[in-house]
C-alpha positions as CSV (number, residue, x, y, z in Angstrom):
1,M,109.1,-77.5,66.7
2,E,111.4,-76.6,69.5
3,S,114.0,-73.9,68.9
4,I,116.7,-72.2,70.9
5,N,114.5,-69.1,71.2
6,R,111.4,-71.0,72.3
7,E,111.7,-74.3,74.1
8,L,108.6,-76.3,74.6
9,N,107.4,-77.4,78.1
10,N,106.3,-80.9,78.8
11,T,102.6,-80.2,78.2
12,E,103.3,-78.6,74.8
13,K,105.5,-81.6,73.9
14,E,102.7,-84.1,74.8
15,H,100.2,-82.1,72.8
16,C,102.5,-82.0,69.7
17,K,103.1,-85.8,70.0
18,K,99.3,-86.4,70.0
19,V,98.6,-84.1,67.1
20,T,101.5,-85.7,65.1
21,M,100.2,-89.2,65.8
22,K,96.7,-88.2,64.5
23,I,98.2,-86.7,61.4
24,L,100.4,-89.7,60.8
25,I,97.5,-92.2,61.2
26,G,95.5,-90.1,58.7
27,V,98.3,-90.1,56.2
28,I,98.8,-93.9,56.6
29,A,95.1,-94.5,56.2
30,F,95.0,-92.4,53.0
31,A,98.1,-94.2,51.7
32,I,96.4,-97.6,52.3
33,C,93.3,-96.4,50.5
34,C,95.4,-95.3,47.5
35,T,97.2,-98.7,47.5
36,V,93.8,-100.5,47.5
37,G,92.5,-98.2,44.9
38,L,95.6,-98.6,42.7
39,I,96.3,-94.9,42.6
40,Q,100.1,-95.2,42.3
41,D,100.7,-91.5,41.4
42,M,99.1,-90.3,44.6
43,L,101.0,-93.0,46.6
44,S,104.3,-91.9,45.1
45,L,103.5,-88.2,46.0
46,I,102.7,-89.2,49.6
47,A,105.9,-91.1,49.9
48,L,108.0,-88.3,48.4
49,T,106.4,-85.7,50.6
50,T,106.8,-87.7,53.7
51,F,110.5,-88.3,52.9
52,I,111.1,-84.6,52.4
53,I,109.3,-83.7,55.7
54,L,111.4,-86.3,57.5
55,I,114.6,-84.9,56.2
56,S,113.6,-81.3,57.1
57,Q,112.7,-82.4,60.6
58,Y,116.0,-84.1,61.1
59,V,117.9,-81.1,59.8
60,G,115.9,-78.9,62.3
61,I,116.7,-81.2,65.2
62,L,120.4,-81.2,64.2
63,K,120.4,-77.4,64.0
64,Y,118.7,-77.2,67.5
65,K,121.3,-79.5,69.0
66,I,124.2,-77.6,67.5
67,E,122.8,-74.2,68.6
68,N,122.1,-75.6,72.1
69,S,125.6,-77.0,72.5
70,K,127.1,-73.6,71.4
71,N,125.1,-71.8,74.0
72,K,126.2,-74.2,76.7
73,R,129.8,-73.5,75.9
74,R,129.4,-69.8,76.4
């Protein structure tokens, strides 16, 4: 994740996008298998975990934008 102390270059951003897509495809495939296998507890856990990660990433992005705008003002 990009931070004010260490900004990613374009190559690193592309690599992170590729890795993220691979992980996302794996999670979706596993969720589909759980749906087909009627494993509702595991499916609920996947959904909750994904939701928490999504919120954490949005908070991190918001924090980065706030810190970046503060540094531009100085």
